[in-house]
C-alpha positions in Angstrom: 18.6 8.4 26.9 14.8 8.2 26.5 12.9 5.7 24.5 9.8 7.5 23.1 6.8 5.6 21.9 4.2 7.0 19.4 1.5 4.6 18.4 -1.9 3.1 19.2 -3.5 0.9 21.8 -0.9 -1.9 21.3 1.6 0.5 22.8 -0.6 2.6 25.2 0.1 2.4 28.9 -2.7 0.6 30.8 -3.4 0.9 34.5 -5.3 -1.4 36.8 -8.7 -0.3 35.5 -8.1 -2.1 32.2 -6.0 -5.0 33.5 -5.0 -7.4 32.0 -4.7 -5.2 28.9 -1.1 -4.2 28.6 0.8 -2.0 26.2 4.0 -3.7 25.1 6.4 -0.9 26.2 5.2 -1.5 29.8 7.2 -4.7 30.1 10.5 -3.2 28.8 11.6 -2.3 32.3 12.3 -6.0 32.9 14.6 -6.1 29.9 16.6 -2.9 29.8 19.3 -1.4 31.9 18.6 1.2 34.7 18.8 4.8 33.6 16.9 4.3 30.3 13.5 6.1 30.5 10.4 4.9 28.7 8.2 7.8 27.6 4.9 6.5 26.2 2.7 8.9 24.2 0.7 6.1 22.4 -3.1 6.4 22.5 -5.9 4.0 22.3 -7.5 4.1 18.8 -4.9 6.4 17.3 -3.9 6.6 13.7 -1.1 8.7 12.2 -3.8 11.4 11.6 -5.6 11.4 14.9 -2.5 11.1 17.1 -1.7 14.6 15.8 -5.2 16.0 16.0 -5.5 14.8 19.7 -2.2 16.5 20.7 -0.3 13.4 21.7 2.1 13.7 18.8 3.1 17.2 19.7 3.6 16.2 23.4 5.9 13.4 22.2 7.9 15.6 19.8 8.3 18.3 22.5 9.7 15.7 24.9 12.6 14.7 22.7 16.2 15.2 23.8 19.2 14.8 21.6 20.2 11.1 21.5 16.7 9.7 22.1 15.1 7.0 20.1 11.5 7.3 18.8 9.5 4.1 18.2 6.7 4.7 15.7 4.0 2.1 15.0 0.7 2.7 13.3 -1.7 0.9 11.0 -4.4 -0.7 13.1 -6.6 2.4 12.9 -5.3 4.2 9.8 -7.2 1.5 7.8 -10.6 2.3 9.3 -12.4 3.8 6.3 -15.6 4.1 8.5 -13.8 6.5 10.8 -12.8 9.6 8.8 -11.1 11.2 11.8 -8.6 8.4 11.7 -8.5 7.0 8.2 -5.5 7.6 6.0 -4.8 6.1 2.6 -1.7 3.9 2.8 0.3 5.4 -0.1 -0.9 9.0 0.5 -1.6 10.5 4.0 -0.2 7.5 5.9 3.2 7.8 4.2 3.2 11.6 4.5 2.5 11.4 8.2 5.3 8.9 8.7 7.7 11.1 6.8 6.7 14.0 9.0 7.3 12.0 12.2 10.7 10.9 10.9 11.8 14.3 9.8 10.7 16.1 13.0 12.3 13.4 15.2 15.6 13.9 13.4 15.4 17.6 13.5 15.4 17.3 17.3 18.4 15.0 17.4 16.5 11.7 17.9 16.7 8.5 15.9 13.4 7.2 14.6 12.6 3.5 14.4 9.6 2.2 12.4 7.6 -0.9 13.4 5.0 -2.3 11.1 1.7 -3.0 12.9 1.6 -6.0 15.2 -0.4 -8.8 13.6 -3.9 -9.5 14.8 -4.5 -13.1 16.1 -7.0 -14.1 13.5 -7.3 -17.8 12.5 -9.6 -19.4 10.0 -10.0 -23.2 10.1 -6.8 -23.4 12.3 -4.7 -21.3 9.9 -3.6 -17.8 10.5 -5.3 -15.3 8.2 -3.3 -13.5 5.5 -3.3 -9.8 4.6 -4.8 -8.5 7.8 -3.4 -5.0 7.3 -3.7 -4.7 3.6 -1.1 -2.3 2.1 0.0 -0.5 5.3 3.0 -2.6 6.1 4.2 -2.3 2.5 3.7 1.5 2.6 5.7 1.8 5.8 8.5 -0.3 4.4 8.7 2.0 1.4 9.1 5.0 3.6 11.7 3.3 5.7 13.7 2.6 2.5 13.2 6.1 1.2 14.2 7.8 4.4 16.9 5.3 5.5 15.1 4.4 8.7 15.6 1.2 10.6 12.5 -0.9 10.5 11.3 -4.0 12.4 8.7 -6.0 10.5 6.4 -6.8 13.4 3.6 -7.8 11.1 5.6 -10.7 9.7 7.4 -11.7 12.9 4.2 -11.8 15.0 2.2 -13.5 12.3 4.8 -16.2 12.0 4.9 -16.7 15.8 1.1 -17.0 16.1 1.1 -19.4 13.3 3.7 -21.7 15.0 2.0 -21.5 18.3 -1.5 -22.3 16.9 -5.0 -21.0 17.4 -5.9 -22.1 20.9 -2.4 -21.7 22.5 -1.9 -18.2 21.2 -5.1 -16.9 22.9 -3.1 -16.3 26.1 -1.2 -13.5 24.6 -4.2 -11.4 23.7 -7.5 -10.3 25.4 -9.3 -13.4 24.4 -10.5 -15.3 27.5 -13.5 -16.9 29.2 -15.8 -15.2 31.7 -15.0 -15.2 35.4 -11.2 -14.8 35.1 -10.6 -11.1 35.4 -12.5 -8.7 37.6 -12.5 -5.9 35.0 -14.1 -8.3 32.4 -16.5 -10.6 34.3 -18.1 -11.7 31.0 -14.8 -12.4 29.3 -13.6 -11.0 26.0 -12.9 -12.1 22.5 -10.4 -9.5 21.5 -7.7 -10.9 19.2 -5.7 -7.6 18.9 -4.8 -6.2 22.3 -2.2 -7.7 24.6 -2.2 -9.3 28.0 1.0 -9.1 30.1 2.5 -12.3 28.6 1.7 -10.9 25.1 3.5 -7.6 26.0 6.6 -9.5 27.1 6.4 -11.6 23.9 6.5 -8.4 21.8 9.3 -7.0 24.0 11.3 -10.2 23.3 10.7 -10.1 19.6 11.7 -6.5 19.3 14.8 -6.8 21.4 15.9 -10.0 19.8 15.6 -8.3 16.4 17.8 -5.4 17.6 20.4 -7.9 18.6 20.2 -9.9 15.4 20.6 -6.7 13.3 23.5 -5.5 15.6 21.6 -2.3 16.2 23.1 0.2 18.7 20.1 -0.2 21.0 21.2 -3.8 21.8 23.5 -2.0 24.3 20.6 -1.1 26.5 19.5 -4.7 27.1 20.5 -6.1 30.5 23.8 -8.1 30.2 22.3 -11.2 31.7 19.4 -11.2 29.1 21.1 -10.2 25.8 22.0 -13.8 24.9 18.8 -15.3 26.2 16.1 -13.5 24.2 14.0 -16.3 22.6 10.4 -16.2 21.9 10.3 -20.0 21.8 10.0 -19.9 25.6 6.4 -18.9 25.0 5.6 -21.9 22.8 
C-alpha cells in the first residue's frame, strides 16, 4: 500500500538545505508499520490550481496503485488573491479542483482523504487568531460531504492545540526562532506557518490519533506499540 500526499509546503519533503523545515509526512516512518510507502508529491507554494499547472498533480495521479490512499490538503495558497497563478475562489475553482482530485483518485482504485489546511500559529494579545483561512475549510467540508469523503479537520484541531499550548510555547513547532540556532538560517526566522521536526511529529500524532478515534481502516498501519499511545498532550 502507498500513502500518496498532494499538497503544499506543509507537506513537502525538505532536505538538509532547508533544515529544520520539515513536511509533516516526513515523520510518518516513525509511526507506521514497515512495508507502507510514503509517496510525497506536495510542492512549496502550491494551490489546487498550481499543483496541476506545475505537473506535480499528474505525477501523483499516475503513481496510484489500486488500494492506495491519497491525502489531499490545500488552502494556504488558494487564498492568495495577489497571486493569480495560484488563487482559487473557495466555492468555485477550489471546490471543483477538489472534486477532480477525488474523482480521479477513485477512478484509479485509491481512497482519497481530505485534510483542511493546518492552522497558522498567529496570536494577538496572547489569544490565537480566528478565521485565518476564511471560507476554505468550510468549502472543503462541503465537498467532503457531497462526495462522501473522509475528512480530518486539521484547521480546528491544530488551532485548538496551539491555543492550549499558548503563544510562546507553541513557537517550537514552527519556523519561528532566534538567530544563531540553525546554520541554514543564521539570522533566525519569524515564520508561523511552516513546521520544524517537532511540529511535523505533532501533526503526525494528531492525524493518526484522529484515524484511531474514527475507527478508520488506516489505523491498522500504525505500529502496534504506538496505537494506544498517540497523544498530542506529550507536546504541552
